[in-house]
N, C-alpha and C positions, 0 to 999 in steps of 0.2 A: 610547530607544525608548518611545513612548507608545502604549498600546493603547486601543481603543475598545470597552468592554464592552457597548455597545448594538448592536454588530455581531458576533454570534457565529454561526458556521455549522457545523452538524454534518455532517461529510463521511464518516460511517461508514455501512456497509451494515447494515440491520436483519437480525438472524439469525432466519430462519424456514426451515421445511422447503421452502417454495416458492421460496426465493431463487435467484438465478443462481449456479451453481457451475462450476468449471473443466471445460470441454468437456461440460457437462451430465451429468457422471458421477453416477449415483444414490448411490454410496457416499460421495460428498462432501457429500450433503445433511444438514444438522443434524437431530437428532432430540431433541425436548423431550418428556420423559415426566413425568407427575405421579406422584410417589412416594407422597404422602399428601395428603388433602384434609380438609375439615371433616366429611365423612361418615364418615371413618375415624379421626379424631383431633382434636386441638385446634389443629393448625397445618397450613399448606399448604406443601409442599415438592416440588421438582421436580429432575430430573436432565437435563443436556444432554450429548449425544454429538456431537462435531463434529471434522472435520479441522482441524488448526492453520492450514491454508492456505485455509480457507473464509472469505469475507467480508473485511473490512478487517483487515490483519495486517502484521506486520513479519517479515522473514526474518533468521535469524542464520546464520553461516557453515556450521554443521553440515548445513544443508539441501542444500548442494552440495559441501561439502569434507569428506572423511573426517577425523575427529578435529578438526573445526572448532569454533569457539566457539559457546556456547549462550546462551539468552535472558538468564540472570542476569548475563552479562558485558556486556550492552549498557549504554552510558552514557546514562542517561535525561536528563541535562542537555542532550545533543545532540538530544533529541527534543522539547525545549521551546525553540523557536527561531524566528527570523524566517525566512520562506520566500517564494518567488516562484512564483506560478501562471502557467504559459505555455500559451497556446492553440495546440494543434496539430490542430484540427478539420479542417484542410485536408489532412492526411496520409491517404492512402488505405489503405495496408497496414501501414506501420511508420514509426518515427521514426529517422532516421539522422543521420550527421554533417552531411550536406548541409542538413538541416532545422534544425540547431542552431547552425551557424556564424554566422548573422546575428542571433542572439537576444541578443547582448551579455551573455553569461553570465559572472558574476563568479566568480573563484576562491573556493572554500570555501563557495559558496552551497548552499542546500537548495531543490530544485526539485520542483514538482508539475506533471505533464503532463495537461492537459485535452484529450481526443481525442473521436472519434466514439463511443467506448465509453460516454460519458456520455449520449449523446442517441439512439443507435440500438440496435436489438435485436441486438447482435452479441457480447455478453459470452460466451455459451456456444459461439460459432462462431469466425470468423476475426477476433478482436479485434485492435485496434491495439497494437503492442508496440515496445519499444526494440531495435533491431538491434545487432549487434556493433560496427559503425562508430560508432554513437551512443554506445554504452557506452564504447568506447575514447577517444572525444573527451571525454566527461565525466570519465573517469579522468585524462586529461591535465590537466584543469582543477582536479583535487583537490577536486571538489565534496563537500559533507558528506553529502548524501543526495538520493535521487530517489524520488518517489512517482508511481504511475500509477493511472488509473481502469480499467485492465484487470484481469483476474483473475490475471495474471502479468506480470512485467516482460519476459518473453520468451514466445515461442510456437513450439512444435515445433522447438526447437534441440536436436539429440541430444547435442551437446557442451556445452550450457548455457553458451556463451561469454559471453552478456550477464551472467548472474549472476556468473560467475567473475571477469570483468574488474572488476566493481564490488566484489565481496567482497574480492578481493585488494588493493584500495586502501582498504578500511575504509569504504566508502560505504554508508550505510544504505539499505535497500530497503523501501519501503512499497507494498503492492498492495491492490487492491479499494477504492479511494477513490470517493466520489460527488462529482462536480464539475460536474454539469449546471447548477446555479444559481450557480456561482462565476465571477466575472469575472477576467480577467487582472489581475495586480498583486501587490503585496506584502502579506503578512499575518503574524500570529504563529501558529505551529503548535504544537499540543499533540497528540502521537501516542504516548501512553504504553502500553507493552505490559503485559499481565498477567504477573506474575512466576511463571514456571513453570521452575524450575531443571532443566537437562538437556534442555530442548526446543529444537528447531531453528527454531521460529517461535512467535508468540503473537498472539492477537487484540489489536487496539488500538481505543480510542475516539478517533477522529481529529476534531479541532475546529480550525477557523480563526477567528481573531479579527482584526477590522479594526484598522488602524493610523491614528493621527491625524496 
């Protein structure tokens, strides 16, 4: 696999207090506080407070499974990988099996879903999500991972079926990606999490690199 370092795309969400957060909940908005500046000392230092599921991040199993695995157990080699961006901007409410079956998805692939979330102001509202039929179909294909431009892989599922189906198959879940300027196709993905032992999720700096 040959990568093209002249084509690097940052698909991470900037972390600001004004950013889009899950269902617009105020408690999920990041807070960046200056702890010291040059008027009080010789160095500038700040503190950030944020929910682990705000912005671009990866889930680990503890998020939905009691006693599940945590961030330090993630295999980062699996998050440095070839991936495929698929355009689902025609989907109105969700992505299901019916939308996936004709996409020629290869077993073991890592997929990123571009939807209306990337181009319309719906992230804090009824964003496009992966429904349980879609999750089950991807699990049957033993895909390696799936990423979404929504603030969650699911939306308003009380049984969290989408998460659970994917997690029980060891499928990586990336949420909060920015794909508005990304075309369908194959890329090299870097989506490394901050190493926070014991955490159920972690922020990522997600980057796509073009392939030659």
